[in-house]
N, C-alpha and C positions, 0 to 999 in steps of 0.2 A: 799698427797691427801685428802683424807677424814676428816684430821683436818684442812687444809687449807678451806675446803670449811664449816665444824662447824665453825670456826672463822669466816668467811668472814658471814655466815647467822647470827650468834650471835653478829656481829658489828652492821649489817644493823637492826635488830630485836630490837637492843637498841638504836639505833639512832631514829626509829618510835617510839617508845616506850617516850622516852623522850619529842621527838616533842607532844604525844597526851599530855602525863603530864602539859607539856606548856601550852597548850592551855587551857586544863580544870582548870589549877590553875589560870591562867589569865583572864578564864569568870567567877571563882567563886569569887577570892579577886579582880582581877585588877590588872594593870601594876603597878600602886602607891595605892597597896591596906594595908589596917591596918596591916596587918601582917608581915610588910616588917622588921622590927624591932625584931620579935620574930624569924622569921628567922635565921637572922644573930647568935644571941643566940644559936639556936638547931644547927646552924651548927659548930660554934666553940667547944659545949661541946661535940656534934658526934665527932666531929677530936679529940680533947682532950683525951674523952673517949678512940676512939680505939687505940692510941698511948699507952697512958696508960696500957691497957690490953694485948696489944705485945709486953709490957716492954721494948721499945726504947725511945732513947734520941728523942730530936728533931731534932738533927745534923742526927742521922740513921736513923729516919722515913724520913725523908726531901730526904737521898740519896738514901733509899729503892724505893721509887716511883719517883725519879728524880724531886723533887720539891725544888727549892731556900728554904734554912731556913730561910731565911728573911721571903718571902711568907708564910711559914708556923706558924712563930711567930703572923706574923699579921692576918691570919685568927683565929688563938687560944686567941689573944687579942680582937679579934670583930673588929679591924680597919678596914681589906676587908674580904669580905664574896666570897667565893669559889662557883664557880659556880655548879649549882645542879648538875650536870652531875657527877664532881666530887666528892659529897660527897656521892654519891651512887655505885661509882665506885671502891672508895678505900676498902670499907671491902672486895669487890667481888675478888680483887688482894692479900690483906690480907688473905683470906681464902684457896686464890687458892696456894699461894706461901708462907703463913708465919707459921712456929713450935711452937706456942705457948707455948707449952710443954717445950721445949728447948730454946726458947728466940733466933731463929736465923731463918733464910731461907730454905724453904724443900731443900732438893735435889731432882731437878728436874729428874735429867740424868738416 
């Protein structure tokens, strides 16, 4: 019961935060702002860094997150840009569910 309430409140807070961040970003940079290219570069570098720090192949990383391998490859190559919330949520899930020391998912049971 408490855990469900916690997750519900957390999801709501994340949605509100993402909406606020988007409004601030759009207000400062503009929807077609000059930082659009650097955002792609930052996202692809950040995702690749997270994957390598976790010691995962692209296939293992995509299976862990439920992302198609081709999508991950496109993100890392800078062909496509992941949504902002995805880049923020990936490390959150990794920290909760990935054992960096043993390079495997944590035993959450």
